[in-house]
C-alpha positions as a Markdown table, in Angstrom:
| # | Residue | x | y | z |
|---|---|---|---|---|
| 1 | Met | -13.7 | 6.5 | 4.0 |
| 2 | Ser | -14.3 | 3.1 | 5.5 |
| 3 | Leu | -14.7 | -0.1 | 3.6 |
| 4 | Thr | -18.3 | -0.5 | 4.7 |
| 5 | Phe | -19.2 | 3.0 | 3.5 |
| 6 | Ser | -17.6 | 2.3 | 0.1 |
| 7 | Thr | -19.3 | -1.0 | -0.4 |
| 8 | Ser | -22.7 | 0.4 | 0.6 |
| 9 | Ile | -22.8 | 2.5 | -2.5 |
| 10 | Gly | -23.7 | -0.5 | -4.6 |
| 11 | Ser | -21.6 | -1.6 | -7.6 |
| 12 | Thr | -18.3 | -0.6 | -6.1 |
| 13 | Ser | -15.8 | -3.3 | -6.9 |
| 14 | Phe | -13.3 | -4.6 | -4.4 |
| 15 | Gln | -10.5 | -3.4 | -6.6 |
| 16 | Ser | -11.8 | 0.2 | -6.7 |
| 17 | Val | -12.1 | 0.1 | -2.9 |
| 18 | Ile | -8.5 | -1.0 | -2.6 |
| 19 | Cys | -7.4 | 1.7 | -5.0 |
| 20 | Arg | -9.3 | 4.4 | -3.1 |
| 21 | Leu | -7.8 | 3.2 | 0.2 |
| 22 | Gln | -4.3 | 3.3 | -1.3 |
| 23 | His | -5.0 | 6.8 | -2.6 |
| 24 | Gln | -6.2 | 7.9 | 0.8 |
| 25 | Arg | -3.1 | 6.5 | 2.4 |
| 26 | Lys | -0.9 | 8.4 | -0.1 |
| 27 | Val | -2.9 | 11.6 | 0.6 |
| 28 | Lys | -2.4 | 11.2 | 4.4 |
| 29 | Met | 1.4 | 10.7 | 3.9 |
| 30 | Arg | 1.5 | 13.8 | 1.7 |
| 31 | His | -0.4 | 15.7 | 4.3 |
| 32 | Lys | 2.1 | 14.8 | 7.0 |
| 33 | Glu | 4.9 | 15.9 | 4.7 |
| 34 | Glu | 3.1 | 19.2 | 4.0 |
| 35 | Ile | 2.8 | 19.8 | 7.8 |
| 36 | Lys | 6.5 | 19.4 | 8.2 |
| 37 | Met | 7.1 | 21.7 | 5.2 |
| 38 | Met | 4.8 | 24.4 | 6.7 |
| 39 | Ala | 7.2 | 24.7 | 9.7 |
| 40 | Lys | 9.9 | 25.9 | 7.2 |
| 41 | Pro | 10.1 | 29.6 | 6.2 |
| 42 | Lys | 7.9 | 30.6 | 3.3 |
| 43 | Lys | 9.5 | 31.4 | -0.1 |
| 44 | Ile | 9.5 | 35.0 | -1.2 |
| 45 | Asn | 9.5 | 35.7 | -4.9 |
| 46 | Lys | 11.5 | 38.7 | -5.9 |
| 47 | Thr | 10.1 | 40.6 | -8.7 |
| 48 | Thr | 10.9 | 43.9 | -10.5 |
| 49 | Ser | 7.3 | 45.0 | -10.4 |
| 50 | Thr | 6.3 | 48.2 | -8.6 |
| 51 | Ala | 3.8 | 46.3 | -6.4 |
| 52 | Gly | 4.7 | 47.0 | -2.8 |
| 53 | Phe | 7.8 | 48.6 | -1.5 |
| 54 | Gly | 11.2 | 47.1 | -2.4 |
| 55 | Gly | 9.8 | 45.1 | -5.3 |
| 56 | Val | 9.2 | 42.0 | -3.1 |
| 57 | Arg | 6.0 | 40.2 | -3.2 |
| 58 | Lys | 5.0 | 37.2 | -1.0 |
| 59 | Glu | 3.6 | 34.2 | -2.7 |
| 60 | Gln | 0.0 | 33.4 | -1.6 |
| 61 | Thr | -0.4 | 30.2 | 0.3 |
| 62 | Trp | -3.8 | 28.5 | 0.1 |
| 63 | Gly | -5.7 | 27.9 | 3.3 |
| 64 | Cys | -9.2 | 26.8 | 4.1 |
| 65 | Val | -11.2 | 29.5 | 5.9 |
| 66 | Lys | -13.4 | 28.7 | 8.8 |
| 67 | Asp | -17.1 | 29.4 | 8.3 |
| 68 | Cys | -17.0 | 29.5 | 4.5 |
| 69 | Gly | -18.2 | 26.2 | 3.0 |
| 70 | Ala | -18.5 | 27.5 | -0.6 |
| 71 | Cys | -16.9 | 24.3 | -1.9 |
| 72 | Cys | -19.7 | 22.3 | -0.2 |
| 73 | Lys | -22.2 | 23.7 | -2.7 |
| 74 | Leu | -21.8 | 20.7 | -5.0 |
| 75 | Asp | -24.3 | 21.7 | -7.7 |
| 76 | Lys | -23.0 | 25.1 | -8.6 |
| 77 | Gly | -24.7 | 25.4 | -12.0 |
| 78 | Pro | -23.6 | 25.4 | -15.6 |
| 79 | Ser | -20.5 | 27.6 | -15.3 |
| 80 | Phe | -18.8 | 24.9 | -13.2 |
| 81 | Ala | -17.5 | 21.4 | -14.3 |
| 82 | Thr | -19.9 | 18.5 | -13.9 |
| 83 | Pro | -18.8 | 15.3 | -12.1 |
| 84 | Glu | -18.5 | 13.5 | -15.4 |
| 85 | Glu | -16.0 | 16.2 | -16.6 |
| 86 | Ile | -14.0 | 16.0 | -13.4 |
| 87 | Phe | -13.8 | 12.2 | -12.6 |
| 88 | Glu | -12.7 | 9.3 | -14.7 |
| 89 | Asn | -13.9 | 6.7 | -12.2 |
| 90 | Pro | -17.6 | 6.0 | -12.4 |
| 91 | Asp | -17.6 | 5.2 | -8.6 |
| 92 | Asp | -16.4 | 8.7 | -7.9 |
| 93 | Ile | -19.1 | 10.2 | -10.1 |
| 94 | Gln | -21.7 | 8.1 | -8.3 |
| 95 | Leu | -20.4 | 9.0 | -4.8 |
| 96 | Tyr | -20.2 | 12.8 | -5.7 |
| 97 | Lys | -23.8 | 12.8 | -7.1 |
| 98 | Ser | -25.1 | 10.8 | -4.0 |
| 99 | Met | -23.8 | 13.6 | -1.8 |
| 100 | Ile | -25.8 | 16.4 | -3.5 |
| 101 | Gly | -28.8 | 17.4 | -1.5 |
| 102 | Pro | -32.1 | 18.8 | -3.0 |
| 103 | Asp | -30.8 | 22.4 | -2.5 |
| 104 | Gly | -27.5 | 21.6 | -4.3 |
| 105 | Trp | -25.5 | 21.6 | -1.0 |
| 106 | Cys | -23.6 | 18.5 | 0.2 |
| 107 | Ile | -25.8 | 16.4 | 2.5 |
| 108 | His | -23.0 | 16.3 | 5.0 |
| 109 | Tyr | -22.7 | 20.2 | 5.2 |
| 110 | Glu | -24.4 | 21.8 | 8.2 |
| 111 | Gln | -25.5 | 25.2 | 6.8 |
| 112 | Thr | -26.4 | 26.6 | 10.2 |
| 113 | Thr | -22.9 | 25.9 | 11.7 |
| 114 | Arg | -21.1 | 25.9 | 8.4 |
| 115 | Thr | -19.3 | 22.6 | 9.3 |
| 116 | Cys | -18.9 | 19.2 | 7.7 |
| 117 | Ser | -20.3 | 16.3 | 9.6 |
| 118 | Ile | -17.8 | 13.9 | 8.0 |
| 119 | Tyr | -14.8 | 16.3 | 7.8 |
| 120 | Ser | -12.1 | 13.8 | 9.0 |
| 121 | Asp | -13.6 | 11.0 | 6.8 |
| 122 | Arg | -14.6 | 13.1 | 3.8 |
| 123 | Pro | -13.8 | 11.7 | 0.3 |
| 124 | Tyr | -10.5 | 12.5 | -1.3 |
| 125 | Phe | -12.1 | 14.8 | -3.8 |
| 126 | Cys | -13.3 | 17.1 | -1.0 |
| 127 | Arg | -9.7 | 17.7 | 0.0 |
| 128 | Val | -7.8 | 20.7 | -1.4 |
| 129 | Glu | -4.3 | 19.2 | -1.4 |
| 130 | Pro | -1.5 | 19.1 | -4.0 |
| 131 | Gly | -2.0 | 15.4 | -4.6 |
| 132 | Val | -5.7 | 15.7 | -5.3 |
| 133 | Phe | -5.2 | 18.7 | -7.6 |
| 134 | Glu | -2.6 | 16.7 | -9.5 |
| 135 | Asp | -4.8 | 13.6 | -9.8 |
| 136 | Leu | -8.0 | 15.4 | -10.7 |
| 137 | Tyr | -6.8 | 18.5 | -12.7 |
| 138 | Gly | -3.2 | 17.7 | -13.7 |
| 139 | Ile | -2.0 | 20.7 | -11.6 |
| 140 | Asp | 1.5 | 20.1 | -10.3 |
| 141 | Glu | 2.7 | 21.0 | -6.8 |
| 142 | Lys | 4.5 | 24.2 | -8.0 |
| 143 | Arg | 1.2 | 25.6 | -9.3 |
| 144 | Phe | -1.0 | 24.3 | -6.5 |
| 145 | Asn | -1.2 | 27.4 | -4.3 |
| 146 | Arg | -2.0 | 29.7 | -7.2 |
| 147 | Glu | -4.6 | 27.4 | -8.7 |
| 148 | Ala | -6.2 | 26.5 | -5.4 |
| 149 | Cys | -6.5 | 30.2 | -4.4 |
| 150 | Gly | -8.0 | 31.0 | -7.8 |
| 151 | Ser | -10.4 | 28.1 | -7.7 |
| 152 | Cys | -11.6 | 29.1 | -4.2 |
| 153 | Arg | -12.0 | 32.7 | -5.1 |
| 154 | Asp | -14.1 | 31.8 | -8.2 |
| 155 | Thr | -16.3 | 29.4 | -6.1 |
| 156 | Ile | -16.7 | 31.9 | -3.2 |
| 157 | Lys | -17.7 | 34.7 | -5.7 |
| 158 | Ala | -20.2 | 32.4 | -7.4 |
| 159 | Ile | -21.8 | 31.2 | -4.1 |
| 160 | Tyr | -21.6 | 34.3 | -1.8 |
| 161 | Gly | -20.8 | 37.2 | -4.2 |
| 162 | Ala | -17.8 | 39.3 | -5.2 |
| 163 | Ser | -18.2 | 41.6 | -2.2 |
| 164 | Ser | -19.0 | 39.0 | 0.4 |
| 165 | Gln | -17.5 | 38.7 | 3.9 |
| 166 | Glu | -16.4 | 35.1 | 2.9 |
| 167 | Leu | -14.3 | 36.4 | 0.0 |
| 168 | Glu | -12.8 | 39.1 | 2.2 |
| 169 | Asn | -11.9 | 36.5 | 4.9 |
| 170 | Phe | -10.4 | 34.2 | 2.3 |
| 171 | Asn | -8.3 | 37.0 | 0.7 |
| 172 | Arg | -7.0 | 38.1 | 4.1 |
| 173 | Ser | -6.2 | 34.5 | 5.0 |
| 174 | Val | -4.1 | 33.7 | 1.9 |
| 175 | Arg | -2.1 | 36.9 | 2.4 |
| 176 | Ser | -1.4 | 36.2 | 6.0 |
| 177 | Pro | 2.1 | 35.1 | 6.8 |
| 178 | Asn | 0.7 | 32.6 | 9.3 |
| 179 | Cys | -1.8 | 31.0 | 6.8 |
| 180 | Lys | -2.6 | 27.4 | 7.7 |
| 181 | Ser | -4.6 | 24.9 | 5.6 |
């Protein structure tokens, strides 16, 4: 997010702009570290359950699925948290609300192509990353994959349905050994 974009919102103070820029820098650094970590072999959790052969179950790894966009439906209805329940910073609440189009979808989401027009510059709260989940929801890095997968499943079910192709694609992606976010 650029400085001019942040200040065009209105009452955004210089201090909150600096804080947001510092947060984005931290998120980018974490992202670089995560990319390095992705090159390492995935952990395998051993369990005594009868699920699968040999009692070994692979941990699911969250990954964004192309052509989904369920998270871009910003006004999801009463069963989902409101911006006021998610954010402490009033500027984040204002920015989030300003992104909601008349149909409830993000104004930057192109429904025909299922892409985001500001993807590389999207706000921090549009990023499913361990640091963001820690800041917004208090979810530590150990629980990130499980919580992110559960959150995405719930959102995809609410937007597209429990038997949708989007949910099938997501489930296949998080089970894939080559899953990438």
